[in-house]
N, C-alpha and C positions, 0 to 999 in steps of 0.2 A: 342267410348264408350258413351253410353247414361248416362248423368249426372242428368237428370230431373226425379224427383220422384213425384208421384201423391198426396202426403200429407206429412205433417211434421212428422207424426207417421211413415210412410213408410221410410222417409229419415233417421230416427234414428234406424230403425230396424237392429239388428245384430251388432251394433257398440257401444252401450251404455251398461255399466255393473256397478255393485257396485264397490266402491272404486277408481273410476277413477279420473284423473286430467282433468278438463274441463276448457276452456276459453270461455267467452261470451262477445261479442262486445257490445258497447254502452257507453253512458256517461249520468248518471242519467237515464231518460227514453227516451233519444234521441238516435235513432239508435239501439234500442234493437231488437233482433229477437223474436218477441212476440209469433208467432205460434210455433217456435222451443222450446221456454221455456215451453210452455204449454205441448207440446209433451214429453219433458223431464220429466216433473212432472208426466205425465200419464204412463211413463215406470215403475215408482216405484223404479228406481235405487236409492240406498242409500249410505251413507258414502262418499259423493262426496266432493272433494276439487275443489272449483270454483275460477278461476281467473277472476276478473272483476273490473272495476274502482270503482263500488259500488254495493250494493245488492238490487237495485230497491227500491220500497216503499212497505208499508204494503198492501198486497193483489194484487200487480201487479208487473210484471217483475220477477226478482229473488226472490222478496218477497214471491211469491207463493211457491217456493221451501223451503224457511225458514219455512213457515207455516206447510208444510208437513214433516218437519224435515229430508229432504233428503240431506241437506248440513251439513257436519261436520266441514269444514274449509273454510274460505274465505281468498283469497289473494287480497287485495283491497287497494285503496289509500284514499277512502272516506267512512265513515260509518254513516253519518247522514241520516235523513228523514225516518228512519225505526225503529219503536219502538220494533218490534219483534226481529230484529237484536240486538238492545241494550239489551233487556231482556235476550236473550240467551247468549250473550257474558258475561254480568255481572253475570249471574248464573253459568258460567263455562260450559255451554252446547255447545258452539260454539267456535272453535279456530279461531284466527285472526292473519294473517301475514300482519301487517300494512306496506305498501310500498309507499314511495313518488311517486307522479303521474308520473313525468318524468322518474324515475327509473323503474317503472312498464312498461311504454311504451317501454323503452330500453331493458328490460328483455325479452319482447315478440319479439321485432325486432331482438334481438340477437339470440333468439331461431329459428326464421325463416331463419336467415342468416348463421346458423351453427357455431355461436360463443358461446363457452361454458360458458364464464364468462367475466367480465370487471370490471375495477376499476372506482369508482365515489366518489366525495367529499360529495355529498348530504347525510345527516344523520350522519356524523361524530360527535361524542360527544353526541349522543342521543341514545334512546332505539333502534333505527333502526340499530345501529352499533354493538349491543351486540352479542358476539359470532362469529363475522365475522372477517376474516383475513384482516389486513390492511398493507399498505406500504406507504412510503413517496416518492413523486415525486416532484421535484423542490421546496422542502421545505414545501409541503402541504401533509397532511395525506389523504389517499384515502382508501375506504373500498371495498372489493371484493363482487360483486353481481353475482349470477349465473343466466344463461338464463332460460327461461321457455319454455318447450315443452309439451303442453297439449296433452293428448290422443285424444281428440275430441275438435274442435273449432266450436262454433255456431256464425254465422255472419249474419248481416243485410246489404243488399245493395239495391240500388234503382232499377237497371236493370242488367240483365245478358243476354248474348247470349247463345246459346245452347252448346258452348264450355266452358262456365264458365267465360269468360271475364266479368269483373264487372265495373259498374259505381256507385259511391256513390253520394248522394245528400247533398251538403253543409255541415253543421256541423254534420250531421248524419254519416259522414265518421269516425270521431273521432278515437276510438281504433280499429275499424273494420279491416282495412287492416293488421295491425300488428297481430291481433288475427288470421286472416285467414292464414297468412304466417307461423305462429308458429305451427299450429296444425298438428299432424300426419295425422288426417283425418279432413277435413273442410267441414261443411255443411252450405249452404248459403240460406237464405230466401230473396226473392226479390219481388218487386211489378209488375215487367213486365219481360217477357222472349221474346227475339227476335231471329231471325235467325243469325247464325254465318256469319260474314261479314258485318253486319249492322253498327257496330261501326267504326268510323274512328280510326285506330290504335293509333293515337296520343292522342285520348280522353280516352283511357282505363286507369282506375285507378289501377286495379289489374289484371294481366293476369290469364287466366284460369288454368294454370299449378298448381296453389295453391288450386283449387276448386275441390272437389270430388263429391259432391252431391248438387243439387239445388231443392228448393221447392218454388212454387208460393204462395204468400199471397197478393192478389191484393188490399185488403181493410183492412190494419192494423188499430188498434184503434189510435195509436200515441197519447197516453194520455199525457197531460201537467203535469209535475211534481209539479210545484207550480206556481200559477198565482197571480200576485200582480197588483191591479188596483188602480190608483190614481184618486180620484174624482176631476173634474174640478169645480172651483168656477165660479159663474156667473159674468158678467161684472160689476155689482154693488159692487162686493167684498163681497157679503153675503154668 
């Protein structure tokens, strides 16, 4: 089966619709599928619930979908760096399911592993626990968290072979493998596509069984979310 599509728009054709649950890989702006996010915006799909560690920044990443009002709910662990996110949430225009980062990662991992729910101590006694079932194990209270199984997952990897086996690059791996495993349909944006058999099997980070569609984006922008520079003083201490 050919998994390679000629463009991000083609890779999303026929699988994206209004009201879906989507997951998008990345951490801040590191490891986000830039071309797929743009293509998702261009579909015009609305009333989307998006699972992602955060919602990008104003004007980039998932921030583009907030500007077009295509996202109605975010399931996230971090909500900073985005003024439009803040504005919509405080105005009651955007729903937010705030989820601790480790819990979010485990909810995606569980979804990919076929585990419907799990108990965790994180969030006990906070707003995170409101309305959730709880039980006591070994004298500690745990809350029940349900797995996440998105209709479509959008993922960024470094390289793929034609069978969809993936390599991620350093910290850009972040949430991407869990997002890929959890999706009912997983679309991956990569910087290089090689022939099947090129990778040493022991070097593969995620097997192609989890990948449905692949699109090449050889020159992503890779924008830096926030750059802080410390000016060096001269030797005279001036």
